[in-house]
N, C-alpha and C positions, 0 to 999 in steps of 0.2 A: 558260136557256142558249139561244142563238140557233141555229136550224137553218141549215145551209148547203145550198143547192140543189146537186144532183149530177146528172150525166148518166151513164147506164150505157153502157159500151162493152164489148162482148164481143169477145175476141180468142182465136185458137187458137194454141197453141204446141206444139212437139214434146214428148212425155212427158219427155225428159231435161231440157229447159229448164224445164218446169213443176216438176220436182223441185228443180232448182237455185233457182228463185224461191221455192218453199215453204221450202227449207232456209235461205236467206239471210234471208227475212222472219222466220222463227222465231228465228234467231241474233240478229237485231237487235231482236227484240220489236216488230215492226211488222206491219201487215196487208200482204197482197199488193198491195192497192190503193195503200197509202202507198209501198211500195217502187217500184211501177211509175210512180207519179206523179213520184217523185224521179228515176227513170231518165229519164223524158221531159224533166224540167227540165234535167238535165245534158246530154242530147242536144241540146236546143234551144240551150243556152248555147254548147256546142262548135260547133254549126252557125253561130251568129251570129259567133263569133270566127273561124271559117274564112273567112267572107265578108269580115270586116274585114281579115284577113291577106292575102287575095287582092287586095283594093283597095290595100293598102299595098305589096305586091310589084309590082303593075302600076305604081304611082306611082314606086317606086324605079327600075324599069327605064326608065320614060319620062324620068326625071331623071338617069339614069346613075349612080345610087347603088349602090355595090358593097361599101362598108365603113362602119364607124362613123366613120372619118376623113372620108369623103365627107359624112356627115351634119353633122359638126362644121364642115366647110369651108362648107357651104351655110348652116347656121344662124348661123355666126359672123360 
């Protein structure tokens, strides 16, 4: 089996959050590391989509698009 290199990052969280992390990891039969890696991937995905949405909204404002009908008119 191939070993994957890892970097260790220590974080501190309030005790209540630590308990929630431990509970969810246990419920999902995952390690805390797996759970937090997945949480970061979801965060990063949402952040990327927020940027894309902001670009789209700025473009729509610049083009005067206010409805789907406007999009169909421009695309048609």
